[in-house]
C-alpha positions as CSV (number, residue, x, y, z in Angstrom):
1,X,64.2,126.0,82.4
2,X,64.2,126.3,78.6
3,X,65.2,123.1,77.0
4,X,68.4,123.0,75.1
5,X,66.8,120.5,72.7
6,X,63.2,121.8,72.3
7,X,62.1,118.8,70.3
8,X,62.3,116.7,73.5
9,X,59.0,118.2,74.6
10,X,56.6,116.9,71.9
11,X,52.8,116.5,72.3
12,X,52.4,113.8,69.5
13,X,52.4,110.1,69.3
14,X,55.0,108.3,67.3
15,X,53.9,105.7,64.7
16,X,55.9,104.2,61.8
17,X,58.5,107.0,62.0
18,X,55.9,109.8,62.0
19,X,54.6,112.1,64.7
20,X,50.8,111.8,64.7
21,X,47.7,113.6,66.1
22,X,44.5,111.8,67.0
23,X,42.4,111.4,63.9
24,X,39.2,112.5,65.8
25,X,41.0,115.3,67.7
26,X,40.7,113.5,71.1
27,X,43.3,114.5,73.7
28,X,44.0,114.6,77.4
29,X,45.7,117.2,79.6
30,X,48.9,116.4,81.4
31,X,49.4,118.1,84.7
32,X,52.5,119.0,86.8
33,X,51.7,117.3,90.1
34,X,53.6,120.0,92.0
35,X,51.2,122.8,91.0
36,X,48.5,121.0,89.1
37,X,49.0,123.3,86.1
38,X,48.5,121.8,82.7
39,X,51.8,121.4,80.9
40,X,50.3,120.2,77.6
41,X,47.7,118.2,75.8
42,X,48.6,114.9,74.2
43,X,46.6,112.9,71.6
44,X,44.4,109.9,72.5
45,X,44.6,107.7,69.4
46,X,41.6,105.6,68.3
47,X,41.7,101.9,67.8
48,X,42.5,102.0,64.1
49,X,45.5,104.2,64.8
50,X,46.8,101.9,67.5
51,X,46.4,99.0,65.0
52,X,48.4,101.0,62.5
53,X,51.2,101.1,65.0
54,X,51.1,97.3,65.2
55,X,51.0,97.2,61.4
56,X,54.2,99.3,61.3
57,X,55.9,97.1,63.9
58,X,55.0,94.0,62.0
59,X,56.4,95.3,58.7
60,X,59.6,96.6,60.4
61,X,60.2,93.2,62.1
62,X,61.1,91.4,58.9
63,X,64.1,93.6,58.3
64,X,65.0,94.5,61.9
65,X,65.4,90.8,62.9
66,X,67.7,90.3,59.9
67,X,70.1,93.2,60.7
68,X,73.4,92.0,62.1
69,X,73.8,92.1,65.8
70,X,76.6,94.6,65.4
71,X,74.3,96.9,63.4
72,X,71.5,96.8,66.0
73,X,74.0,97.2,68.9
74,X,75.6,100.3,67.3
75,X,72.3,101.9,66.9
76,X,71.2,101.1,70.4
77,X,74.5,102.4,71.9
78,X,74.0,105.7,70.0
79,X,70.5,105.9,71.5
80,X,72.0,105.6,75.0
81,X,74.6,108.2,74.2
82,X,72.0,110.7,73.2
83,X,70.0,110.0,76.3
84,X,73.0,110.8,78.5
85,X,73.9,113.8,76.4
86,X,70.5,115.3,77.1
87,X,70.2,114.2,80.7
88,X,69.3,117.6,82.0
89,X,66.5,118.2,79.5
90,X,65.1,114.7,80.0
91,X,65.2,115.1,83.8
92,X,63.4,118.4,83.5
93,X,60.7,116.8,81.3
94,X,60.3,113.9,83.8
95,X,60.1,116.2,86.8
96,X,57.5,118.4,85.1
97,X,55.1,115.5,84.4
98,X,55.9,113.2,87.3
99,X,56.8,115.6,90.1
100,X,60.0,113.7,91.0
101,X,62.8,115.8,92.6
102,X,65.4,116.8,90.0
103,X,68.2,114.7,91.7
104,X,66.0,111.6,91.5
105,X,65.0,112.5,87.9
106,X,68.6,112.7,86.8
107,X,69.3,109.4,88.5
108,X,66.4,107.8,86.6
109,X,67.7,109.1,83.3
110,X,71.1,107.6,83.9
111,X,69.4,104.4,85.1
112,X,67.3,104.3,82.0
113,X,70.3,104.8,79.7
114,X,72.2,102.0,81.5
115,X,70.0,99.2,80.2
116,X,70.5,100.0,76.5
117,X,74.3,99.3,76.0
118,X,74.1,96.4,78.5
119,X,71.4,94.6,76.5
120,X,73.1,95.5,73.2
121,X,76.2,93.7,74.4
122,X,74.4,90.8,76.3
123,X,72.5,89.9,73.1
124,X,75.8,88.4,71.9
125,X,75.2,85.7,74.4
126,X,71.8,84.7,73.2
127,X,73.3,81.3,72.4
128,X,71.5,78.2,71.3
129,X,73.2,74.9,71.9
130,X,74.1,71.7,70.1
131,X,72.6,68.6,71.7
132,X,74.1,65.1,71.7
133,X,71.8,63.1,69.5
134,X,69.6,60.2,70.5
135,X,68.7,59.7,66.8
136,X,71.4,57.8,64.8
137,X,73.1,60.2,62.3
138,X,70.9,63.2,63.2
139,X,72.2,66.6,64.3
140,X,70.2,68.4,67.0
141,X,70.5,72.1,67.9
142,X,68.5,75.0,69.3
143,X,68.4,78.7,68.3
144,X,67.1,81.8,70.1
145,X,64.6,83.5,67.8
146,X,62.9,86.9,68.4
147,X,59.2,86.5,69.1
148,X,58.1,89.4,66.9
149,X,56.0,92.5,67.8
150,X,56.0,93.3,71.5
151,X,53.6,95.5,73.4
152,X,55.3,97.4,76.3
153,X,52.9,98.9,78.8
154,X,54.6,101.2,81.3
155,X,53.7,103.1,84.5
156,X,54.0,106.7,85.7
157,X,56.4,106.4,88.6
158,X,59.4,105.6,86.4
159,X,58.3,106.9,83.0
160,X,61.8,106.6,81.3
161,X,63.5,103.6,82.9
162,X,60.5,101.2,82.6
163,X,60.5,101.8,78.9
164,X,64.2,101.3,78.3
165,X,64.4,98.2,80.6
166,X,61.8,96.5,78.4
167,X,62.6,98.0,75.0
168,X,66.4,97.6,75.1
169,X,66.0,93.8,75.6
170,X,63.3,93.5,73.0
171,X,65.1,95.6,70.4
172,X,68.5,93.9,71.0
173,X,66.9,90.5,70.6
174,X,65.5,91.5,67.2
175,X,61.9,92.4,68.1
176,X,60.0,95.5,67.3
177,X,57.9,97.3,69.9
178,X,54.8,99.4,70.5
179,X,55.0,101.3,73.8
180,X,51.9,102.5,75.6
181,X,53.1,104.8,78.4
182,X,50.9,106.0,81.3
183,X,48.7,108.9,80.2
184,X,49.9,110.8,83.3
185,X,53.5,110.8,82.0
186,X,53.7,110.5,78.2
187,X,56.3,113.2,77.5
188,X,59.2,111.1,78.7
189,X,58.2,108.4,76.2
190,X,57.9,110.9,73.4
191,X,61.3,112.2,74.2
192,X,62.8,108.7,74.0
193,X,61.2,108.3,70.6
194,X,62.7,111.6,69.4
195,X,66.2,110.5,70.5
196,X,65.6,107.0,69.0
197,X,64.8,108.7,65.7
198,X,67.9,110.8,65.9
199,X,69.9,107.6,66.6
200,X,68.7,106.2,63.4
201,X,65.9,103.9,64.5
202,X,64.1,102.6,61.4
203,X,60.5,103.5,61.0
204,X,58.2,101.0,62.8
205,X,60.8,99.6,65.1
206,X,59.9,101.8,68.1
207,X,56.4,103.2,68.3
208,X,54.7,105.2,71.1
209,X,50.9,105.3,71.3
210,X,48.3,106.6,73.8
211,X,44.6,105.9,73.9
212,X,41.8,105.5,76.3
213,X,43.6,103.2,78.7
214,X,41.4,100.0,78.7
215,X,40.8,100.2,74.9
216,X,44.5,100.8,74.2
217,X,45.6,97.9,76.4
218,X,43.0,95.5,74.9
219,X,43.7,96.5,71.3
220,X,47.4,95.8,71.8
221,X,47.2,92.8,73.9
222,X,44.5,91.0,71.9
223,X,46.0,91.7,68.5
224,X,47.3,88.3,67.2
225,X,50.4,89.9,65.7
226,X,51.5,91.0,69.1
227,X,53.4,87.9,70.4
228,X,54.7,89.2,73.7
229,X,53.3,91.6,76.3
230,X,55.4,93.3,79.1
231,X,53.5,95.2,81.7
232,X,54.5,97.1,84.8
233,X,51.8,98.5,87.1
234,X,49.4,97.5,89.7
235,X,48.4,93.9,90.5
236,X,44.8,94.7,89.8
237,X,45.5,95.9,86.2
238,X,48.1,93.2,85.7
239,X,45.3,90.6,86.2
240,X,43.3,92.4,83.5
241,X,46.3,92.3,81.1
242,X,46.9,88.6,81.8
243,X,43.2,87.8,81.1
244,X,43.3,89.8,77.8
245,X,46.5,88.0,76.8
246,X,45.3,84.5,77.7
247,X,43.2,83.7,74.6
248,X,46.2,84.4,72.4
249,X,48.6,82.3,74.6
250,X,51.2,85.1,74.4
251,X,54.5,85.4,76.2
252,X,53.8,87.6,79.2
253,X,56.0,89.5,81.7
254,X,54.2,91.2,84.6
255,X,56.0,93.4,87.1
256,X,53.3,94.2,89.6
257,X,52.8,95.6,93.1
258,X,54.7,95.1,96.3
259,X,54.3,95.3,100.0
260,X,58.0,95.2,101.0
261,X,59.0,94.3,104.6
262,X,62.0,95.9,106.2
263,X,63.4,93.8,109.1
264,X,65.7,95.5,111.6
265,X,67.4,93.1,114.0
266,X,68.7,94.1,117.4
267,X,72.3,93.5,116.4
268,X,72.1,96.0,113.5
269,X,74.0,99.3,113.5
270,X,71.0,101.4,114.5
271,X,72.1,104.7,112.9
272,X,72.8,102.9,109.6
273,X,69.5,101.0,109.8
274,X,67.7,104.3,110.2
275,X,69.4,105.8,107.1
276,X,68.7,102.6,105.1
277,X,65.0,102.7,106.2
278,X,64.8,106.4,105.2
279,X,66.1,105.6,101.7
280,X,64.0,102.4,101.3
281,X,60.8,104.1,102.3
282,X,61.0,107.6,100.9
283,X,62.6,107.0,97.5
284,X,60.3,108.4,94.7
285,X,58.3,110.1,97.5
286,X,57.2,106.6,98.5
287,X,55.6,106.0,95.1
288,X,57.7,103.0,94.3
289,X,56.8,99.3,94.1
290,X,60.0,98.4,96.0
291,X,59.4,101.0,98.8
292,X,59.5,99.6,102.3
293,X,55.9,99.4,103.4
294,X,56.2,97.6,106.7
295,X,59.2,98.2,108.9
296,X,59.6,95.4,111.5
297,X,62.0,96.2,114.4
298,X,63.2,93.8,117.0
299,X,61.7,94.8,120.4
300,X,65.0,95.6,122.3
301,X,65.8,98.5,119.9
302,X,62.2,99.4,118.9
303,X,61.8,102.7,120.7
304,X,65.4,103.8,120.0
305,X,64.8,103.2,116.3
306,X,61.5,105.1,116.3
307,X,63.1,108.1,118.0
308,X,65.9,108.3,115.5
309,X,63.7,107.5,112.5
310,X,61.2,110.2,113.5
311,X,64.0,112.8,113.7
312,X,65.3,111.8,110.3
313,X,61.9,112.0,108.7
314,X,61.2,115.4,110.1
315,X,64.4,116.6,108.4
316,X,63.3,115.7,104.9
317,X,62.7,118.7,102.6
318,X,59.4,118.7,100.8
319,X,59.0,120.7,97.7
320,X,58.4,120.9,93.9
321,X,60.6,118.7,91.8
322,X,62.4,121.6,90.2
323,X,63.5,122.9,93.6
324,X,67.1,121.5,93.9
325,X,66.6,121.2,97.7
326,X,63.6,118.9,97.4
327,X,63.8,115.3,98.7
328,X,60.1,114.6,98.7
329,X,57.8,115.7,95.9
330,X,54.0,115.7,95.5
331,X,51.8,112.7,95.2
332,X,50.9,111.9,91.6
333,X,47.2,112.9,91.6
334,X,44.1,113.5,93.7
335,X,43.2,109.8,94.0
336,X,46.7,109.1,95.5
337,X,46.3,112.1,97.9
338,X,42.9,110.9,99.0
339,X,44.0,107.3,99.6
340,X,46.9,108.6,101.6
341,X,44.7,110.6,103.9
342,X,42.3,107.6,104.3
343,X,45.1,105.2,105.2
344,X,46.6,107.5,107.8
345,X,43.1,108.2,109.4
346,X,42.5,104.4,109.4
347,X,45.7,103.7,111.2
348,X,45.2,106.4,113.8
349,X,41.6,105.3,114.4
350,X,42.9,101.7,115.0
351,X,45.5,102.7,117.6
352,X,48.7,103.7,115.7
353,X,51.0,106.3,117.3
354,X,51.7,109.3,115.1
355,X,55.4,110.3,115.6
356,X,55.9,112.6,112.5
357,X,53.8,114.2,109.9
358,X,50.3,112.8,109.4
359,X,48.7,115.7,107.6
360,X,48.6,117.5,104.2
361,X,51.7,119.6,103.8
362,X,51.6,123.4,104.1
363,X,52.5,123.7,100.4
364,X,49.0,122.5,99.6
365,X,47.9,120.7,96.5
366,X,49.0,117.1,96.5
367,X,51.9,117.4,98.9
368,X,51.8,115.3,102.0
369,X,54.0,115.5,105.1
370,X,56.5,112.6,105.4
371,X,54.7,110.5,108.1
372,X,55.8,108.0,110.7
373,X,53.2,105.7,112.3
374,X,54.3,103.4,115.1
375,X,52.6,100.3,116.6
376,X,51.1,99.3,113.3
377,X,48.9,96.1,113.3
378,X,47.7,93.7,110.6
379,X,44.2,95.2,110.8
380,X,45.4,98.5,109.4
381,X,45.2,99.4,105.7
382,X,48.9,100.5,105.7
383,X,49.9,97.0,106.7
384,X,47.8,95.2,104.1
385,X,47.9,97.6,101.1
386,X,50.7,98.9,98.9
387,X,51.2,102.5,100.0
388,X,52.3,104.7,97.2
389,X,53.0,107.6,99.6
390,X,55.6,109.0,102.1
391,X,54.1,107.0,105.0
392,X,56.3,104.7,107.1
393,X,54.5,102.1,109.2
394,X,56.6,100.5,112.0
395,X,55.8,97.5,114.3
396,X,57.9,95.4,116.6
397,X,58.8,91.7,116.7
398,X,60.2,89.4,119.4
399,X,62.0,86.6,117.5
400,X,63.0,85.7,113.9
401,X,60.2,83.3,113.4
402,X,57.7,86.1,114.2
403,X,59.5,88.5,111.9
404,X,59.4,86.0,109.0
405,X,55.7,85.3,109.6
406,X,54.9,89.0,109.4
407,X,57.2,89.7,106.5
408,X,55.6,86.9,104.4
409,X,52.0,87.8,105.5
410,X,51.1,89.4,102.2
411,X,50.0,88.3,98.8
412,X,52.9,90.3,97.3
413,X,56.5,89.1,97.0
414,X,58.6,91.7,95.2
415,X,61.3,93.2,97.4
416,X,62.4,92.9,101.1
417,X,65.1,94.6,103.2
418,X,67.1,93.4,106.1
419,X,69.5,95.0,108.5
420,X,71.7,92.7,110.6
421,X,75.4,92.3,111.3
422,X,75.2,88.5,111.9
423,X,75.7,86.2,108.9
424,X,73.8,83.4,110.5
425,X,70.8,85.6,110.9
426,X,71.1,87.0,107.4
427,X,71.2,83.6,105.8
428,X,68.4,82.2,107.8
429,X,66.1,85.1,107.0
430,X,67.0,85.5,103.3
431,X,66.3,81.9,102.4
432,X,62.9,82.0,104.1
433,X,61.6,85.3,102.8
434,X,59.0,84.9,100.2
435,X,60.2,87.9,98.2
436,X,62.1,87.7,94.9
437,X,64.7,90.4,95.7
438,X,66.3,91.0,99.1
439,X,68.6,93.8,100.0
440,X,70.8,93.4,103.1
441,X,72.2,96.4,105.0
442,X,71.5,98.8,102.0
443,X,68.9,99.9,99.5
444,X,70.6,99.9,96.2
445,X,70.0,96.6,94.4
446,X,68.4,97.3,91.1
447,X,70.3,97.8,87.9
448,X,71.0,96.5,84.4
449,X,72.7,93.2,85.3
450,X,70.2,91.9,87.8
451,X,66.9,90.0,87.3
452,X,64.2,92.3,88.5
453,X,60.8,90.8,89.3
454,X,58.5,89.3,91.8
455,X,56.9,86.2,93.3
456,X,53.3,85.6,94.1
457,X,51.0,88.5,93.2
458,X,54.0,90.7,92.4
459,X,54.3,89.2,88.9
460,X,55.7,86.8,86.4
461,X,59.1,86.8,84.7
462,X,62.1,89.0,85.1
463,X,63.4,92.3,83.6
464,X,67.1,93.1,83.5
465,X,69.9,90.6,83.6
466,X,70.2,87.8,81.0
467,X,66.8,86.7,82.2
468,X,65.4,90.0,80.8
469,X,65.5,88.5,77.3
470,X,63.1,85.7,78.1
471,X,59.8,87.6,77.3
472,X,61.2,88.5,73.9
473,X,62.8,85.2,72.5
474,X,61.6,81.7,71.7
475,X,63.8,78.6,71.8
476,X,63.6,76.9,68.4
477,X,64.7,73.3,68.2
478,X,66.0,71.8,64.9
479,X,66.6,68.1,64.1
480,X,68.6,67.5,60.8
481,X,68.6,64.1,59.3
482,X,71.0,62.9,56.6
483,X,69.3,63.2,53.2
484,X,67.7,59.9,52.0
485,X,68.6,57.9,55.1
486,X,65.9,56.0,57.1
487,X,66.1,54.6,60.5
488,X,64.2,51.8,62.3
489,X,61.6,53.0,64.8
C-alpha cells in the first residue's frame, strides 16, 4: 500500500532535529519477516554520533524543563493526534518490519497514542508536599524534579508502543530522551520522530539513534549525562544494561521477560476459558512477554479443555501481516524459528502429546503452525523458557496448592492469568501468585492508567500509571530557615 504520508518511511536516524546518515557509511538491512525481503537499509551510527545525540538532549533539557506544563502538554497532545491521524500508514510500516497482522498493528498504534495525552495530563499531579516541621521556624517541602537526559532502549515486538510508554512520561515530566530502538524494527521509531517534529518538538528533545547494539547500549548507559535508563527486552540483556548502569548509580527501569502461567479451575466457564487462553497465548503470534507460556488446567476438565482448545487453535489463520485475514504472523527471524523447532522437538522427545500443529507452516519462511502440546512437564524447555512463539503448553493440576506451586515455579514474575467463577478461589490465588500483574477471566489488562512491570527476574520499576513517572523524576527536599535566626542543637 502506498503511504499517504511518504515521510513516515525514512531510513535515517534523528539527532538534534536533523535526519542523519552514519558518518562512516555503516548500515544494516531491515527485513519483512513475512517474506524475508529487505525493505530498506538504516544507518548504524558510530560512538561519536551517539554521543552527539546525548549532547543535543543535554542542551535541550535546560529549556524543555523550563517550559510550562501547559506548553509541553499541548505539544504532546498534538503528537498523539498526528499518530492517530496516520494510523493506517503507521500500522503498515509496523507490519512491514515486524510481521504483525494489520489488525494487531492498528491496535498497537492506538495503544501507543493513548499514553501520550494521559501522561501529558497526569503530569499535573506530579505534586510535592509540605511537611510539618520538626525544626522551630523552618518550612519543609518537597518538589518533583525531572532527572535530565534519559536513554530509552526498546524491543522489536512492540516497536511503537514501547517508545511512547516511556517517552510520554519522560517528556511530560520535563526530561529529554535518546531512543535506541531494536535494529529489526527501526522504521516505527523514525516515523514517531517525524510526527514529533511535525508536532513542534524542539531540536534535541526527542532523538532516535541506531548503532552496533552492544556499543550503542554501553555508550548511552555509561554516559554520565544520561541520568535514567529505561529498557524493555530479555532478562539476559537486562542484566547487561543493569551492570552498565551500576557504576553511574543511575535511575533504572527494566521491563524484562516472562513465563506467564494461566490457571483454569474446574468451576470456570470452559468455552470462555478456551477463548481467553487463545487470546492470552497467541497475541502477537506468541511473541509477547505477557503471553501465557504454561496453561495449568484442573484435572476434572483437563481433557475437555484440550479438545476444545485444539479445535480453536486449528481454526487460527496464519499469513503475512498485510493479509487482513491473518491472525498469526511469522516469527521475527531465523533464530526465533530455530528455537521454536528445538523446543517443540524437546517436548515431544520428553513425552508431550501433540494435539495441533507442531511443524513449520506450509507458507514456508519463518511461519510456524499454531501448536498445542499437552502433558507438559517441568523438565521440558517450553515449561522453563520464555517461548516467543505460537506454542501452547498445557499440563494438569489436582488442587490449588499444586497450581500455585507450579505457577510460581519460575524465575520470572511478570503476568499471570486465571479463570474461575468463585471469588474465594480468585482471592486465594491472586494474593499468592508471585506475578506483578494478574488478569482474571480475561486477557485485556494493560493500558495507560495501569502500572506495568514485573517481579523477580521480570524487572524493576513500572511503566504506565502514575508510577510510570518514577524513573524520570527525583524528589528534592528543601528546608527554609528564617534569615538570621539560630536554634539550639
